[in-house]
C-alpha positions as CSV (number, residue, x, y, z in Angstrom):
1,M,93.8,67.6,58.3
2,M,91.2,70.2,57.2
3,T,91.7,71.8,53.8
4,S,91.4,75.6,53.4
5,R,87.9,75.0,52.0
6,E,86.9,73.0,55.1
7,R,88.4,75.3,57.7
8,T,86.1,75.6,60.7
9,L,85.4,79.1,61.9
10,S,86.0,79.7,65.6
11,V,82.3,80.2,66.4
12,Q,81.5,76.9,64.8
13,V,84.2,75.2,66.8
14,K,82.7,76.6,70.0
15,Q,79.3,75.3,69.1
16,K,80.7,71.9,68.1
17,F,82.5,71.6,71.4
18,S,79.4,72.5,73.4
19,D,77.1,70.1,71.4
20,F,79.6,67.2,71.7
21,F,79.7,67.4,75.5
22,Q,76.0,68.1,76.0
23,E,75.3,64.9,74.1
24,R,77.3,63.1,76.7
25,G,75.5,64.4,79.7
26,Y,77.3,67.7,80.4
27,K,75.3,70.8,81.0
28,N,76.1,73.9,79.0
29,W,77.0,76.4,81.7
30,P,77.3,80.2,81.2
31,A,80.7,81.7,81.4
32,G,81.8,83.3,84.6
33,S,82.6,87.0,84.9
34,L,86.0,88.1,83.9
35,I,86.1,89.7,87.4
36,P,86.2,86.7,89.8
37,D,84.4,86.2,93.1
38,E,86.3,88.5,95.5
39,S,86.1,86.0,98.3
40,D,89.1,84.5,96.5
41,P,91.9,87.1,96.6
42,S,94.4,84.8,94.8
43,V,93.8,86.4,91.3
44,L,92.7,89.8,89.9
45,F,91.0,88.2,86.8
46,T,89.5,85.0,85.8
47,T,92.4,83.0,84.5
48,A,90.9,79.6,83.8
49,G,87.6,77.9,83.0
50,M,87.4,76.1,86.3
51,Q,87.7,79.2,88.4
52,Q,84.0,79.8,88.9
53,F,83.7,76.1,89.9
54,K,86.6,76.2,92.4
55,G,84.4,75.7,95.5
56,W,82.6,72.7,93.8
57,Y,85.8,70.7,93.8
58,T,86.4,71.1,97.5
59,T,82.9,70.7,98.9
60,S,82.4,67.9,101.3
61,Q,78.8,67.5,100.1
62,P,78.8,66.8,96.4
63,S,75.1,66.3,96.5
64,T,74.6,70.0,97.1
65,I,76.2,70.9,93.7
66,N,73.7,72.0,91.2
67,C,75.2,70.1,88.3
68,Q,77.7,67.2,88.3
69,R,79.1,67.8,84.8
70,T,79.4,71.1,83.0
71,T,80.9,72.6,79.8
72,T,81.8,76.3,79.2
73,C,83.5,78.7,77.0
74,Q,85.3,81.0,79.4
75,P,86.9,84.4,78.6
76,C,90.2,84.6,80.5
77,L,92.9,87.1,81.1
78,R,96.5,86.5,82.2
79,T,99.2,89.1,82.4
80,S,102.1,87.0,83.6
81,D,103.4,86.7,80.0
82,I,102.6,90.2,78.9
83,D,106.2,90.8,77.8
84,E,106.1,87.7,75.7
85,V,103.1,88.9,73.7
86,G,104.3,89.8,70.2
87,D,105.5,86.3,69.2
88,E,103.4,83.8,67.3
89,N,101.5,82.3,70.2
90,H,101.4,84.4,73.4
91,L,98.3,86.2,74.4
92,T,96.9,88.1,77.5
93,F,93.2,87.6,76.6
94,F,91.9,84.3,75.3
95,E,88.8,82.0,75.4
96,M,89.1,78.6,77.1
97,L,86.8,75.7,76.2
98,G,86.4,73.4,79.1
99,N,84.5,70.3,80.4
100,F,84.2,69.7,84.1
101,S,82.9,67.1,86.5
102,F,82.5,67.1,90.3
103,G,81.9,64.7,93.1
104,E,83.6,61.8,91.3
105,K,84.2,58.7,93.5
106,D,86.3,56.7,91.1
107,S,89.4,58.5,89.8
108,Y,90.2,55.8,87.2
109,K,86.7,55.9,85.7
110,M,86.9,59.7,85.6
111,K,90.2,59.6,83.8
112,K,89.2,57.0,81.3
113,R,86.0,58.8,80.4
114,A,87.8,62.1,80.0
115,I,90.6,60.7,77.9
116,E,88.2,58.8,75.6
117,E,86.0,61.9,75.1
118,T,89.1,64.0,74.4
119,W,90.5,61.6,71.8
120,E,87.1,61.2,70.1
121,F,86.6,65.0,69.9
122,V,90.0,65.8,68.5
123,T,90.3,63.0,66.0
124,K,86.6,62.4,65.0
125,E,84.8,65.8,65.5
126,L,87.8,68.0,64.5
127,N,89.4,65.5,62.1
128,I,92.9,66.1,63.3
129,E,95.1,63.2,62.2
130,P,96.5,61.1,65.0
131,K,100.0,61.3,63.5
132,R,100.0,65.0,64.4
133,I,99.2,64.3,68.0
134,T,101.5,63.7,71.0
135,V,100.4,63.5,74.7
136,S,102.1,63.8,78.1
137,V,101.5,62.4,81.6
138,F,102.9,63.2,85.0
139,S,106.2,61.3,85.7
140,G,106.0,61.5,89.4
141,D,108.3,62.9,92.1
142,E,109.1,62.6,95.8
143,K,105.6,63.9,96.9
144,I,103.2,62.6,94.2
145,E,103.6,59.3,92.4
146,E,103.6,58.8,88.7
147,D,100.2,58.8,86.9
148,K,100.3,55.2,85.8
149,E,96.5,55.2,85.3
150,S,96.5,57.9,82.6
151,L,99.5,56.3,80.9
152,A,97.7,52.9,80.7
153,I,94.5,54.5,79.4
154,W,96.3,56.4,76.7
155,Q,98.1,53.2,75.6
156,E,94.7,51.6,75.3
157,V,92.7,54.5,73.7
158,A,95.4,55.7,71.3
159,P,97.9,52.9,70.5
160,G,100.9,54.1,68.7
161,V,100.6,57.8,69.8
162,E,103.8,59.1,71.4
163,I,103.5,59.6,75.2
164,K,105.9,61.8,77.1
165,K,106.5,61.6,80.8
166,Q,107.0,65.1,82.3
167,G,107.5,66.5,85.8
168,R,105.6,68.9,88.1
169,E,106.4,72.0,86.1
170,D,104.5,70.6,83.0
171,N,102.1,68.1,84.3
172,F,100.8,69.1,87.7
173,W,98.4,72.1,88.1
174,G,96.4,74.0,90.7
175,L,94.4,77.2,90.6
176,G,96.1,80.0,92.5
177,P,98.7,79.9,95.3
178,P,98.5,77.4,98.2
179,A,96.0,77.7,101.0
180,Q,96.7,80.1,103.8
181,A,94.9,82.2,106.4
182,G,92.0,84.0,104.6
183,R,92.6,82.2,101.4
184,P,90.6,79.2,100.1
185,S,92.2,75.7,99.8
186,T,93.5,75.0,96.3
187,P,92.3,71.9,94.4
188,C,95.1,70.5,92.3
189,G,96.2,67.4,90.5
190,R,98.2,65.5,87.9
191,T,97.5,66.4,84.3
192,T,97.7,65.0,80.9
193,E,98.2,67.3,77.9
194,I,97.4,67.0,74.2
195,Y,99.8,68.5,71.6
196,V,99.2,69.0,67.9
197,D,102.3,69.6,65.8
198,G,104.1,70.4,69.1
199,I,101.7,73.0,70.2
200,E,99.7,72.3,73.4
201,I,96.0,72.6,72.7
202,W,94.3,70.8,75.6
203,N,95.1,70.2,79.3
204,L,93.2,67.7,81.4
205,V,93.6,68.2,85.2
206,F,92.6,65.4,87.4
207,N,91.8,67.1,90.7
208,E,92.7,64.4,93.3
209,F,94.5,66.5,95.9
210,V,94.3,69.7,98.0
211,D,97.5,71.7,98.5
212,N,98.0,72.2,102.3
213,G,100.2,75.2,101.8
214,D,103.2,73.6,103.6
215,G,104.6,71.5,100.7
216,S,102.3,68.6,101.5
217,F,99.1,67.4,99.8
218,R,96.0,65.6,101.1
219,P,93.6,63.4,99.0
220,M,90.3,65.0,98.2
221,E,87.2,63.5,99.6
222,S,85.8,63.3,96.0
223,F,87.6,63.9,92.7
224,G,87.0,66.3,89.9
225,L,87.8,66.8,86.3
226,D,89.0,70.2,85.0
227,T,89.9,70.6,81.3
228,G,91.0,73.6,79.4
229,M,91.5,74.0,75.7
230,G,92.6,77.4,74.4
231,L,90.3,78.3,71.5
232,E,93.0,80.4,69.8
233,R,95.7,77.7,69.9
234,L,93.2,75.2,68.7
235,M,92.4,77.3,65.7
236,M,96.2,77.3,64.8
237,A,96.0,73.6,64.5
238,L,92.7,73.6,62.5
239,E,93.8,76.3,60.1
240,D,97.3,74.8,59.8
241,T,99.3,77.9,60.7
242,D,102.1,78.5,63.2
243,D,100.9,82.1,63.8
244,I,98.0,82.5,66.2
245,F,97.2,86.0,64.9
246,A,96.7,84.5,61.4
247,T,93.6,82.6,62.5
248,D,90.1,83.7,61.8
249,I,89.6,85.0,65.3
250,Y,91.9,88.0,64.6
251,R,90.9,88.6,60.9
252,L,88.6,91.6,61.6
253,W,91.2,93.1,63.9
254,R,93.9,92.8,61.2
255,D,91.7,94.2,58.5
256,K,90.9,97.3,60.6
257,L,94.5,97.9,61.6
258,A,95.6,97.6,58.0
259,K,93.6,100.7,57.1
260,I,95.7,103.0,59.3
261,S,99.1,101.3,59.6
262,R,102.0,102.6,57.5
263,F,103.5,99.1,57.7
264,K,102.2,95.8,56.6
265,Y,101.7,92.9,59.1
266,Q,104.7,91.0,57.6
267,E,106.9,94.1,58.0
268,R,106.2,94.8,61.7
269,P,104.5,91.6,63.1
270,R,105.4,92.2,66.7
271,D,103.9,95.6,66.8
272,W,100.7,94.4,65.1
273,R,100.3,91.5,67.5
274,I,100.8,93.5,70.6
275,I,98.2,96.1,69.5
276,I,95.6,93.5,68.5
277,D,96.0,91.4,71.7
278,H,96.0,94.4,74.0
279,L,93.0,96.1,72.4
280,R,91.1,92.8,72.5
281,A,92.0,92.4,76.2
282,A,91.2,96.0,77.0
283,T,87.8,95.8,75.3
284,A,86.9,92.8,77.4
285,L,87.9,94.5,80.6
286,A,86.1,97.7,79.7
287,E,82.9,95.8,79.0
288,A,83.3,94.1,82.4
289,G,83.1,97.6,84.0
290,I,86.7,98.2,84.7
291,I,87.9,101.9,84.5
292,P,91.5,102.8,83.7
293,G,93.4,103.8,86.9
294,N,96.6,103.5,88.9
295,K,95.7,100.5,91.0
296,D,94.8,96.9,90.7
297,R,92.6,96.1,87.7
298,G,92.4,99.7,86.6
299,Y,96.2,99.8,86.3
300,I,96.2,96.6,84.2
301,L,93.6,98.1,81.9
302,R,95.5,101.3,81.6
303,R,98.7,99.5,80.9
304,L,97.2,97.4,78.2
305,I,95.6,100.4,76.4
306,R,98.8,102.5,76.6
307,R,101.1,99.7,75.5
308,A,98.8,99.3,72.4
309,L,99.0,103.1,71.8
310,V,102.8,103.1,72.1
311,Y,103.2,100.3,69.7
312,G,100.7,102.0,67.4
313,Q,103.1,104.9,67.2
314,N,105.7,102.5,65.8
315,L,103.2,101.9,62.9
316,G,102.7,105.6,62.4
317,I,99.2,105.5,63.9
318,E,98.1,108.8,65.4
319,N,94.6,107.7,66.4
320,I,93.7,104.1,66.9
321,G,90.1,105.0,67.6
322,Q,89.7,106.0,63.9
323,A,90.1,102.4,62.7
324,F,88.4,100.7,65.6
325,S,85.2,102.8,65.8
326,D,83.4,100.2,67.9
327,L,86.0,100.3,70.7
328,P,84.4,101.1,74.1
329,A,84.3,104.8,75.0
330,T,86.6,104.0,78.0
331,I,89.4,103.1,75.6
332,K,89.0,106.1,73.4
333,E,88.9,108.5,76.4
334,E,92.1,106.9,77.7
335,E,93.7,107.4,74.4
336,E,93.0,111.2,74.6
337,K,94.3,111.3,78.1
338,F,97.4,109.4,77.2
339,G,98.1,111.8,74.3
340,L,98.1,114.8,76.7
341,A,100.2,112.9,79.3
342,I,102.8,112.0,76.7
343,K,103.1,115.7,75.8
344,K,103.6,116.7,79.5
345,G,106.0,113.8,80.0
346,K,108.2,114.8,77.1
347,K,108.3,118.4,78.3
348,E,109.4,117.1,81.8
349,L,112.0,114.9,80.2
350,E,113.3,117.8,78.1
351,E,113.9,119.8,81.3
352,I,115.7,116.8,82.8
353,L,117.9,116.4,79.8
354,G,118.8,120.1,79.9
355,R,120.4,119.7,83.3
356,G,123.6,118.3,81.7
357,Q,123.4,114.9,83.3
358,K,125.4,112.0,81.6
359,E,122.9,109.4,82.9
360,I,119.3,109.5,84.0
361,P,118.8,107.5,87.2
362,G,116.5,104.5,86.9
363,Q,114.1,105.7,89.6
364,L,113.6,109.0,87.8
365,A,112.9,107.3,84.5
366,F,110.4,105.0,86.1
367,D,108.7,108.1,87.7
368,L,108.3,109.5,84.3
369,F,106.7,106.3,83.2
370,Q,104.5,106.0,86.2
371,T,103.4,109.6,86.3
372,Y,103.0,110.3,82.5
373,G,103.0,106.9,81.0
374,L,106.1,107.8,79.1
375,P,107.5,104.4,77.9
376,L,111.1,103.5,78.4
377,E,111.6,103.2,74.7
378,I,110.7,106.9,74.2
379,I,112.8,108.0,77.1
380,K,115.8,106.1,75.6
381,E,115.2,107.5,72.2
382,L,115.0,111.2,73.3
383,A,117.9,110.8,75.7
384,G,120.0,109.1,73.0
385,E,119.6,112.1,70.8
386,Q,121.8,114.0,73.3
387,N,124.1,111.0,74.1
388,I,122.6,110.6,77.6
389,K,122.3,107.0,78.9
390,I,119.5,105.6,81.0
391,D,120.1,103.4,84.0
392,E,117.9,100.6,82.8
393,D,118.8,98.2,85.6
394,G,117.6,100.9,88.1
395,F,114.4,101.4,86.0
396,F,113.5,97.7,86.2
397,A,114.4,97.5,89.9
398,A,112.0,100.4,90.6
399,A,109.3,98.8,88.5
400,E,109.6,95.5,90.4
401,S,109.5,97.4,93.7
402,H,106.3,99.1,92.5
403,R,104.8,95.7,91.6
404,Q,105.6,94.3,95.0
405,T,104.0,97.2,96.7
406,S,100.9,97.0,94.5
407,R,100.6,93.3,95.2
408,Q,100.7,93.8,98.9
409,G,98.2,96.6,98.7
410,M,95.9,94.4,96.6
411,E,96.0,91.6,99.2
412,Q,95.2,94.1,102.0
413,K,92.3,95.5,100.0
414,F,90.8,92.2,99.1
415,A,91.1,91.1,102.7
416,G,88.5,93.6,103.7
417,G,86.9,94.5,100.4
418,L,87.3,98.3,101.1
419,A,88.9,100.7,98.7
420,D,89.4,103.4,101.3
421,D,88.1,104.6,104.7
422,S,86.2,107.7,103.6
423,N,82.8,108.6,105.1
424,E,81.0,107.4,101.9
425,T,82.9,104.1,101.8
426,I,82.0,103.5,105.5
427,K,78.3,104.1,104.6
428,Y,78.5,101.5,101.8
429,H,80.2,99.1,104.1
430,T,77.4,99.4,106.7
431,A,74.8,99.0,103.9
432,C,76.5,95.6,103.0
433,H,75.4,94.3,106.4
434,L,71.8,95.3,105.8
435,L,71.9,93.9,102.3
436,L,73.1,90.5,103.5
437,A,70.3,90.5,106.1
438,A,67.7,91.4,103.5
439,L,69.0,88.8,101.1
440,R,68.6,86.1,103.8
441,K,65.2,87.5,104.7
442,V,63.8,87.4,101.2
443,L,65.7,84.6,99.5
444,G,66.3,82.3,102.5
445,G,68.9,81.2,105.0
446,H,71.1,79.5,102.4
447,V,72.4,82.9,101.4
448,V,76.0,83.6,102.6
449,Q,78.4,86.4,101.6
450,K,80.9,85.2,98.9
451,G,82.8,88.5,98.4
452,S,82.5,92.3,98.2
453,N,84.1,95.3,96.7
454,I,83.2,98.7,98.2
455,T,84.2,102.2,97.0
456,N,82.9,105.6,97.9
457,Q,80.5,105.5,94.9
458,R,79.0,102.0,95.0
459,L,79.0,98.6,96.6
460,R,79.3,95.3,94.8
461,F,78.2,92.2,96.8
462,D,78.5,88.5,95.9
463,F,76.3,85.9,97.6
464,S,75.3,82.3,97.3
465,H,72.1,81.7,95.4
466,P,71.4,79.3,92.5
467,E,69.2,81.5,90.2
468,K,68.6,85.0,89.0
469,M,66.5,87.2,91.3
470,T,63.0,88.2,90.1
471,P,62.1,91.9,89.9
472,E,59.7,91.3,92.8
473,Q,62.6,89.9,94.9
474,V,64.9,92.9,94.0
475,K,62.2,95.4,95.1
476,A,61.5,93.5,98.3
477,I,65.2,93.6,99.3
478,E,65.4,97.3,98.5
479,D,62.2,98.0,100.5
480,W,63.5,96.0,103.4
481,V,66.9,97.8,103.6
482,N,65.3,101.2,103.1
483,D,62.8,100.5,105.9
484,K,65.7,99.7,108.3
485,I,67.5,102.9,107.2
486,K,64.4,105.0,107.8
487,R,64.0,103.5,111.3
488,D,67.4,105.1,112.2
489,L,68.6,102.0,114.0
490,P,71.7,102.1,116.2
491,V,74.9,100.2,115.0
492,A,76.7,98.8,118.1
493,T,80.1,97.1,118.4
494,E,81.6,94.9,121.0
495,E,84.8,92.9,121.3
496,M,84.8,89.3,122.3
497,T,86.5,86.0,121.8
498,V,85.8,83.9,118.6
499,A,84.0,81.3,120.8
500,E,81.9,84.0,122.4
501,A,81.0,85.5,118.9
502,K,80.0,82.1,117.7
503,E,77.9,81.4,120.8
504,S,76.2,84.8,120.4
505,G,75.0,83.9,116.9
506,A,77.2,86.3,115.0
507,M,77.7,85.4,111.3
508,G,81.3,84.8,110.2
509,V,83.7,82.3,108.8
510,F,85.1,80.6,111.8
511,D,88.6,79.6,110.8
512,E,92.2,80.6,111.2
513,R,91.7,84.0,109.6
514,Y,90.5,85.5,113.0
515,G,92.8,86.4,115.9
516,E,91.9,85.5,119.5
517,R,89.5,88.4,119.8
518,V,87.1,89.8,117.2
519,K,84.8,92.8,116.8
520,V,81.1,92.0,116.5
521,Y,78.8,94.6,114.9
522,T,75.1,94.5,115.7
523,I,72.2,96.4,114.1
524,A,69.0,96.0,116.3
525,D,65.6,97.4,116.3
526,P,64.4,98.5,119.8
527,S,60.8,98.0,118.7
528,P,60.7,94.4,117.5
529,S,58.1,92.9,115.3
530,S,56.0,89.9,116.3
531,G,57.9,86.6,116.4
532,A,61.3,88.2,115.9
533,E,64.6,87.1,117.5
534,V,64.9,89.5,120.4
535,N,67.8,90.5,122.6
536,P,66.6,91.7,126.0
537,T,68.9,94.7,125.9
538,T,68.9,95.7,122.2
539,G,65.7,94.4,120.8
540,E,65.1,92.6,117.5
541,I,68.5,91.5,115.9
542,I,68.5,92.8,112.3
543,S,72.2,92.0,111.6
544,K,75.0,90.6,113.7
545,E,78.3,89.9,112.1
546,I,82.0,89.6,112.9
547,C,83.6,92.5,111.0
548,G,86.6,94.7,111.3
549,G,84.7,97.8,110.5
550,P,84.4,100.7,110.2
551,H,80.7,101.5,110.3
552,V,78.3,104.4,110.8
553,K,76.7,105.0,114.2
554,R,73.0,104.9,113.0
555,T,71.4,103.6,109.9
556,E,69.7,106.9,108.9
557,E,73.1,108.2,107.9
558,L,73.0,105.9,104.8
559,G,70.4,107.7,102.7
560,D,68.3,105.8,100.1
561,F,69.4,102.3,99.0
562,K,69.0,101.3,95.3
563,I,70.1,98.1,93.5
564,T,71.4,99.1,90.1
565,K,72.3,95.6,88.7
566,E,71.9,91.9,89.5
567,E,73.9,89.3,87.5
568,S,75.8,86.0,87.8
569,S,79.3,86.1,89.3
570,S,80.1,82.5,89.0
571,A,78.5,79.1,89.4
572,G,76.0,79.3,92.2
573,V,77.0,82.9,93.1
574,R,75.0,86.0,92.2
575,R,76.2,89.6,92.3
576,V,74.4,92.8,93.0
577,K,75.6,96.4,92.6
578,A,73.9,99.1,94.6
579,V,74.2,102.8,95.3
580,L,73.3,105.1,98.2
581,T,71.7,108.5,97.4
582,K,71.1,111.4,99.7
583,K,67.5,112.0,100.8
């Protein structure tokens, strides 16, 4: 066990992890965006290191994968346990160290290599004593048999170490919900977990199956390794503490909060932990370009900021921005808005309390929270001063109803990628068709759309491409799109069967997501260039795709097209952001 003098700082641990696996043939891969590829609507945020590689596990052609083994340090955000944050080990935002492999043909060799590497890193590189370690393997059930291979390997690699057999809830894992129409297949598999002093630090997932979505599983054509080790929990083991917020990762956060809190960490640890975790998560989201709002990711960001501010009040903090001067401007602006909203909410609540009611209905209390951000704790406190009760069951029922409605709306939004159907959003939607055509023209026919997000102010477009675009390529794409806009080309639509659409050459994903009949949108140039694909009726085909619409009638309506940013979205996927300006 490391002494206090030998404690490894988190940045050094990350480097040690990367170096260890690079020496063993893994390629150090850049972290994916905290905002995942929107062709996968199963999650709002990146929740695991393997998320950017998800398609690599299910490909039927492993030889097309850019790299067979990778290692990353991936920022992740999970809000499923947000109400648990405040204890010694729950977080919303964390970093996950991981090593991955794809296209494996021998599952036993894959498992043996992974377990041997894991044991060597933990006991030799990190110097964690074997007596502190326990491991677990999948015990088997009626659908998937026991993982006898992993059990035997552990017995060979780490004789004497306690091995626990656990069920599906603990030792079987997949990324996202099961496959269904419009949603990618989910790689999944049995896992083996490593615990130090009873705390899970590392999870090894052996992706051997695909979830069919009907309760059954099918073997994958090739296997894959997906491991994840939470950096923050690992630091607990290395620094010999049972409090994750006592590790070096949070030291600067604690020091800054101590300057403005009226209470010490030991006096109000839950409030301190919530504030630190939520501000760290909010900072990551703000830096990823998310703006506080009332829907989807914006709602999550707003909730994180406002929860941090509410618990700051418990510590007597009037202005968190004073201590954390380097917080993104987005968070500081939201703090100002929240202060004004709280004042309005309290005034509204005072009027409600003055009506002489003995109990405030749960829906009304939730409306105060939803409209003004007035927390239930504050509502209860002010109402209690007048001996008025709150229907808390009704409050939580209204909150759950809101969550369900939001979730359904999110799924509908991601299905088409459109935030609304305003005129500006429709223009951006049409521009996406020209952008895809331009990308294929400039970069090559390997480019396919991987996701999009369209608002009335900008478009974001994800596409398959293995490397960063050069400035010359970006300019060539802009020029190509603007040329087609300037030519004022017609945008035509016709309805046909899926078979007819496929026969016509329309681009699309030909699977169960479509109904019997589809709409095909075509942008064509009546004056074709030499050697172009020409339709006798419409002229040169510029773009032809299956799409639910809506679109503009002619391209000149779009204005000028400008790419504002080009970046990595995930492994093998690039992302561009673009705007349209009036001429």
